[in-house]
PASEBA-1860 file (N, C-alpha, C; in nm, 3 decimals):
! residues 153
1> MDRITSTP> 0.071/-0.117/-0.014/-0.003/0.005/-0.016/0.087/0.122/-0.013 ~ 0.047/0.201/-0.087/0.122/0.375/-0.082/0.062/0.428/0.049 ~ 0.163/0.489/0.123/0.111/0.565/0.248/0.030/0.684/0.203 ~ 0.061/0.754/0.101/-0.023/0.858/0.088/-0.171/0.855/0.013 ~ -0.166/0.769/-0.101/-0.286/0.745/-0.161/-0.371/0.611/-0.116 ~ -0.318/0.534/-0.024/-0.381/0.432/0.006/-0.401/0.302/-0.084 ~ -0.326/0.337/-0.203/-0.361/0.234/-0.302/-0.246/0.128/-0.271 ~ -0.284/-0.002/-0.329/-0.173/-0.115/-0.341/-0.066/-0.059/-0.453
9> VSWKTSMT> 0.058/-0.090/-0.403/0.180/-0.077/-0.486/0.250/-0.211/-0.528 ~ 0.278/-0.234/-0.619/0.338/-0.380/-0.664/0.479/-0.372/-0.604 ~ 0.543/-0.468/-0.576/0.687/-0.481/-0.548/0.760/-0.444/-0.662 ~ 0.711/-0.493/-0.796/0.809/-0.457/-0.911/0.799/-0.298/-0.950 ~ 0.700/-0.214/-0.920/0.692/-0.092/-0.934/0.787/-0.010/-0.837 ~ 0.805/-0.064/-0.714/0.875/-0.014/-0.610/1.016/-0.023/-0.626 ~ 1.033/-0.149/-0.683/1.206/-0.174/-0.705/1.237/-0.083/-0.845 ~ 1.166/-0.066/-0.929/1.189/0.037/-1.052/1.222/0.170/-1.009
17> RTRRSKNR> 1.132/0.218/-0.922/1.175/0.339/-0.878/1.293/0.344/-0.809 ~ 1.333/0.264/-0.737/1.464/0.254/-0.655/1.562/0.237/-0.748 ~ 1.585/0.175/-0.835/1.676/0.173/-0.931/1.696/0.309/-1.015 ~ 1.589/0.364/-1.059/1.608/0.481/-1.133/1.664/0.593/-1.065 ~ 1.618/0.593/-0.911/1.671/0.729/-0.829/1.807/0.677/-0.804 ~ 1.850/0.556/-0.805/2.002/0.518/-0.803/2.083/0.568/-0.902 ~ 2.033/0.526/-1.037/2.088/0.553/-1.142/2.122/0.686/-1.159 ~ 2.016/0.783/-1.127/2.034/0.934/-1.133/2.127/0.989/-1.050
25> EIRRGFSL> 2.150/0.917/-0.921/2.224/0.953/-0.824/2.394/0.921/-0.879 ~ 2.402/0.799/-0.925/2.557/0.742/-0.982/2.578/0.837/-1.110 ~ 2.485/0.863/-1.201/2.534/0.953/-1.315/2.575/1.073/-1.295 ~ 2.701/1.120/-1.294/2.748/1.233/-1.264/2.823/1.284/-1.375 ~ 2.880/1.223/-1.469/2.948/1.277/-1.594/2.848/1.347/-1.717 ~ 2.947/1.384/-1.810/2.854/1.452/-1.930/2.853/1.351/-2.025 ~ 2.755/1.344/-2.090/2.730/1.270/-2.228/2.823/1.302/-2.329 ~ 2.838/1.236/-2.444/2.943/1.265/-2.522/2.878/1.354/-2.627
33> LEVIIAVT> 2.758/1.389/-2.650/2.672/1.477/-2.706/2.708/1.635/-2.646 ~ 2.695/1.630/-2.509/2.721/1.759/-2.417/2.873/1.792/-2.425 ~ 2.969/1.712/-2.438/3.127/1.731/-2.444/3.141/1.791/-2.583 ~ 3.080/1.732/-2.703/3.092/1.777/-2.816/3.042/1.921/-2.837 ~ 2.925/1.956/-2.788/2.880/2.093/-2.798/2.962/2.197/-2.746 ~ 2.996/2.169/-2.632/3.105/2.229/-2.529/3.223/2.282/-2.614 ~ 3.283/2.176/-2.663/3.385/2.189/-2.761/3.372/2.266/-2.872 ~ 3.260/2.269/-2.959/3.243/2.312/-3.053/3.209/2.475/-3.034
41> IIALLATL> 3.156/2.513/-2.900/3.138/2.635/-2.864/3.275/2.703/-2.841 ~ 3.356/2.637/-2.765/3.486/2.691/-2.741/3.572/2.719/-2.854 ~ 3.563/2.634/-2.959/3.629/2.648/-3.074/3.569/2.761/-3.169 ~ 3.462/2.771/-3.168/3.411/2.905/-3.238/3.431/3.058/-3.188 ~ 3.438/3.029/-3.028/3.480/3.131/-2.981/3.628/3.179/-2.986 ~ 3.716/3.067/-2.999/3.867/3.081/-3.020/3.884/3.139/-3.171 ~ 3.799/3.112/-3.258/3.827/3.142/-3.413/3.762/3.312/-3.403 ~ 3.687/3.329/-3.343/3.637/3.479/-3.318/3.740/3.565/-3.278
49> LLPNLTRF> 3.785/3.500/-3.147/3.870/3.597/-3.076/4.020/3.600/-3.116 ~ 4.060/3.503/-3.170/4.189/3.497/-3.160/4.248/3.598/-3.287 ~ 4.186/3.622/-3.391/4.244/3.751/-3.470/4.233/3.894/-3.421 ~ 4.132/3.922/-3.317/4.165/4.050/-3.257/4.267/4.054/-3.135 ~ 4.277/3.916/-3.053/4.409/3.920/-2.982/4.496/3.960/-3.049 ~ 4.541/3.876/-3.160/4.693/3.919/-3.244/4.707/4.032/-3.286 ~ 4.592/4.107/-3.316/4.617/4.213/-3.374/4.635/4.334/-3.250 ~ 4.549/4.274/-3.148/4.579/4.369/-3.022/4.726/4.352/-2.973
57> LRSAKADK> 4.804/4.241/-2.970/4.938/4.218/-2.918/5.035/4.290/-3.003 ~ 4.976/4.255/-3.128/5.099/4.343/-3.230/5.087/4.487/-3.192 ~ 4.974/4.550/-3.182/4.971/4.678/-3.154/5.025/4.726/-3.037 ~ 5.013/4.645/-2.919/5.076/4.669/-2.813/5.228/4.669/-2.801 ~ 5.294/4.583/-2.902/5.427/4.579/-2.919/5.453/4.685/-2.979 ~ 5.398/4.739/-3.078/5.450/4.889/-3.134/5.419/4.995/-3.038 ~ 5.334/5.005/-2.974/5.318/5.090/-2.866/5.438/5.077/-2.775 ~ 5.459/4.977/-2.737/5.562/4.975/-2.616/5.708/5.021/-2.685
65> AKAEVNSL> 5.729/4.994/-2.830/5.828/5.036/-2.883/5.853/5.191/-2.924 ~ 5.754/5.242/-2.938/5.720/5.394/-2.945/5.787/5.455/-2.807 ~ 5.715/5.389/-2.729/5.741/5.453/-2.562/5.904/5.475/-2.556 ~ 5.947/5.337/-2.577/6.100/5.314/-2.550/6.178/5.392/-2.650 ~ 6.144/5.421/-2.755/6.230/5.487/-2.831/6.233/5.643/-2.798 ~ 6.127/5.682/-2.754/6.124/5.807/-2.712/6.183/5.835/-2.558 ~ 6.166/5.748/-2.475/6.262/5.733/-2.339/6.413/5.732/-2.364 ~ 6.456/5.643/-2.488/6.594/5.624/-2.515/6.651/5.769/-2.563
73> ANQVRLYI> 6.553/5.823/-2.647/6.589/5.955/-2.706/6.619/6.074/-2.560 ~ 6.529/6.049/-2.489/6.532/6.138/-2.373/6.669/6.139/-2.306 ~ 6.715/5.985/-2.275/6.827/5.953/-2.216/6.957/6.028/-2.279 ~ 6.943/6.016/-2.396/7.054/6.044/-2.502/7.085/6.216/-2.479 ~ 6.934/6.287/-2.491/6.954/6.429/-2.455/7.046/6.457/-2.328 ~ 6.976/6.378/-2.227/7.038/6.396/-2.084/7.195/6.391/-2.104 ~ 7.238/6.298/-2.175/7.372/6.255/-2.191/7.451/6.351/-2.235 ~ 7.383/6.403/-2.382/7.449/6.502/-2.422/7.470/6.634/-2.346
81> ATETTGDL> 7.365/6.678/-2.268/7.366/6.762/-2.167/7.456/6.766/-2.068 ~ 7.487/6.640/-2.000/7.604/6.653/-1.892/7.716/6.594/-1.928 ~ 7.736/6.527/-2.058/7.857/6.440/-2.080/7.966/6.513/-2.195 ~ 7.886/6.578/-2.287/7.960/6.635/-2.384/7.945/6.794/-2.424 ~ 7.999/6.840/-2.529/7.983/6.983/-2.540/7.873/7.013/-2.629 ~ 7.778/6.927/-2.652/7.662/6.956/-2.723/7.643/6.862/-2.881 ~ 7.740/6.814/-2.890/7.713/6.713/-3.018/7.763/6.581/-2.988 ~ 7.679/6.460/-3.048/7.757/6.332/-3.047/7.858/6.276/-3.142
89> SDDFTLDV> 7.937/6.219/-3.111/8.041/6.178/-3.219/7.970/6.071/-3.324 ~ 8.011/6.058/-3.443/7.948/5.964/-3.514/7.953/5.806/-3.467 ~ 8.058/5.774/-3.377/8.067/5.636/-3.314/7.999/5.622/-3.216 ~ 7.920/5.703/-3.162/7.820/5.701/-3.019/7.740/5.573/-3.062 ~ 7.732/5.513/-2.933/7.624/5.378/-2.945/7.545/5.392/-2.827 ~ 7.451/5.335/-2.828/7.343/5.344/-2.706/7.381/5.266/-2.603 ~ 7.512/5.154/-2.590/7.571/5.084/-2.517/7.616/5.193/-2.417 ~ 7.677/5.325/-2.456/7.746/5.418/-2.363/7.643/5.443/-2.236
97> LLEGDDPY> 7.503/5.455/-2.260/7.423/5.476/-2.162/7.421/5.397/-2.048 ~ 7.477/5.288/-2.047/7.499/5.192/-1.942/7.635/5.173/-1.867 ~ 7.691/5.267/-1.924/7.841/5.270/-1.860/7.848/5.382/-1.749 ~ 7.970/5.366/-1.674/8.001/5.453/-1.552/7.901/5.425/-1.442 ~ 7.955/5.510/-1.339/7.926/5.493/-1.194/7.798/5.509/-1.174 ~ 7.723/5.596/-1.257/7.589/5.641/-1.218/7.529/5.639/-1.381 ~ 7.494/5.507/-1.446/7.458/5.500/-1.577/7.329/5.552/-1.594 ~ 7.287/5.582/-1.716/7.166/5.644/-1.755/7.050/5.552/-1.808
105> LNNPSELI> 7.118/5.431/-1.809/7.017/5.301/-1.801/7.061/5.220/-1.729 ~ 6.954/5.105/-1.635/7.017/5.021/-1.553/7.033/4.897/-1.622 ~ 6.966/4.866/-1.717/6.967/4.702/-1.763/6.979/4.725/-1.912 ~ 7.072/4.624/-1.957/7.092/4.608/-2.093/6.982/4.542/-2.174 ~ 6.886/4.503/-2.116/6.749/4.491/-2.184/6.671/4.599/-2.240 ~ 6.716/4.722/-2.184/6.624/4.825/-2.219/6.670/4.860/-2.371 ~ 6.799/4.803/-2.394/6.841/4.851/-2.558/6.779/4.737/-2.633 ~ 6.669/4.660/-2.617/6.636/4.562/-2.704/6.494/4.605/-2.721
113> DPWESPYL> 6.456/4.585/-2.840/6.309/4.614/-2.885/6.223/4.508/-2.837 ~ 6.092/4.513/-2.843/5.985/4.416/-2.838/6.004/4.289/-2.923 ~ 6.060/4.300/-3.049/6.099/4.165/-3.104/6.218/4.128/-3.112 ~ 6.300/4.170/-2.987/6.437/4.086/-2.965/6.556/4.147/-3.066 ~ 6.546/4.265/-3.118/6.639/4.359/-3.186/6.681/4.471/-3.122 ~ 6.794/4.503/-3.127/6.858/4.608/-3.037/6.801/4.743/-3.121 ~ 6.768/4.833/-3.051/6.740/4.978/-3.090/6.855/5.042/-3.133 ~ 6.838/5.137/-3.238/6.989/5.166/-3.287/6.974/5.314/-3.269
121> IIIPGDKN> 7.098/5.382/-3.317/7.069/5.528/-3.303/7.139/5.575/-3.426 ~ 7.103/5.678/-3.512/7.147/5.719/-3.627/7.197/5.874/-3.612 ~ 7.314/5.869/-3.650/7.372/6.022/-3.630/7.445/6.077/-3.761 ~ 7.389/6.178/-3.794/7.271/6.282/-3.781/7.136/6.190/-3.833 ~ 7.051/6.249/-3.757/6.918/6.171/-3.792/6.855/6.224/-3.919 ~ 6.756/6.120/-3.975/6.680/6.134/-4.075/6.562/6.237/-4.036 ~ 6.502/6.190/-3.925/6.367/6.249/-3.890/6.403/6.376/-3.789 ~ 6.497/6.369/-3.723/6.529/6.452/-3.633/6.651/6.516/-3.658
129> RDFDVMSY> 6.669/6.632/-3.609/6.809/6.712/-3.678/6.932/6.638/-3.612 ~ 6.955/6.627/-3.479/7.085/6.562/-3.406/7.095/6.424/-3.429 ~ 6.980/6.333/-3.399/6.993/6.192/-3.373/6.864/6.114/-3.424 ~ 6.846/5.996/-3.458/6.714/5.914/-3.442/6.739/5.795/-3.356 ~ 6.671/5.758/-3.261/6.677/5.633/-3.197/6.570/5.559/-3.266 ~ 6.587/5.449/-3.308/6.499/5.370/-3.428/6.495/5.211/-3.365 ~ 6.375/5.151/-3.392/6.367/5.020/-3.403/6.308/4.994/-3.542 ~ 6.358/4.892/-3.611/6.326/4.847/-3.752/6.176/4.753/-3.763
137> GPDGQSGG> 6.124/4.765/-3.626/5.990/4.697/-3.631/5.970/4.549/-3.602 ~ 5.872/4.481/-3.638/5.871/4.339/-3.652/5.946/4.260/-3.774 ~ 5.932/4.332/-3.876/6.039/4.269/-3.984/6.176/4.278/-3.959 ~ 6.201/4.360/-3.899/6.361/4.378/-3.858/6.466/4.433/-3.974 ~ 6.374/4.487/-4.067/6.447/4.535/-4.198/6.430/4.697/-4.193 ~ 6.528/4.750/-4.243/6.509/4.897/-4.276/6.429/4.937/-4.362 ~ 6.355/5.058/-4.352/6.265/5.095/-4.446/6.125/5.045/-4.428 ~ 6.024/5.097/-4.464/5.886/5.059/-4.462/5.822/5.123/-4.364
145> DDDIVNGK> 5.663/5.103/-4.351/5.604/5.168/-4.255/5.609/5.105/-4.115 ~ 5.678/5.018/-4.084/5.658/4.939/-3.951/5.802/5.001/-3.892 ~ 5.907/5.082/-3.942/6.001/5.132/-3.854/5.963/5.223/-3.759 ~ 6.022/5.220/-3.637/5.965/5.321/-3.537/6.079/5.417/-3.484 ~ 6.059/5.539/-3.513/6.166/5.650/-3.486/6.128/5.737/-3.386 ~ 6.197/5.794/-3.289/6.154/5.879/-3.190/6.109/6.018/-3.254 ~ 6.006/6.055/-3.209/5.954/6.176/-3.279/5.862/6.184/-3.383 ~ 5.836/6.044/-3.435/5.765/5.993/-3.553/5.636/5.980/-3.504
153> D> 5.523/6.042/-3.590/5.368/5.984/-3.523/5.357/5.867/-3.546
END
């Protein structure tokens, strides 16, 4: 007899209910279909976001290089003001900023651009009158629109 409705319940029906409830408790994993749907959604999101992410990272490297060439140019100007008579010699290199008891730069990695190439100084400058501090950009080759020069927009 069922306690609530006072109707007779067969032993077989009672056993089936017990098995079903145990099966529900035991099943805790995902079905193959659920996994396939989840992987498909993740793959679609990755294909949509990956191009934007790489574009953002490329832009971030260029922005970092622009900031660094301007900072290096300021350090060179400070060096000119304190260490020279007003002009740089043609054999001047950025490594000079690392030398001395009170160097203008603390770390040699400050002379490496985001693409793992060294920053260069051109005396006299093409863009600026006295000198240009520059990076050849992602291609590492002189010329082209990807070159980054201090003072250049």
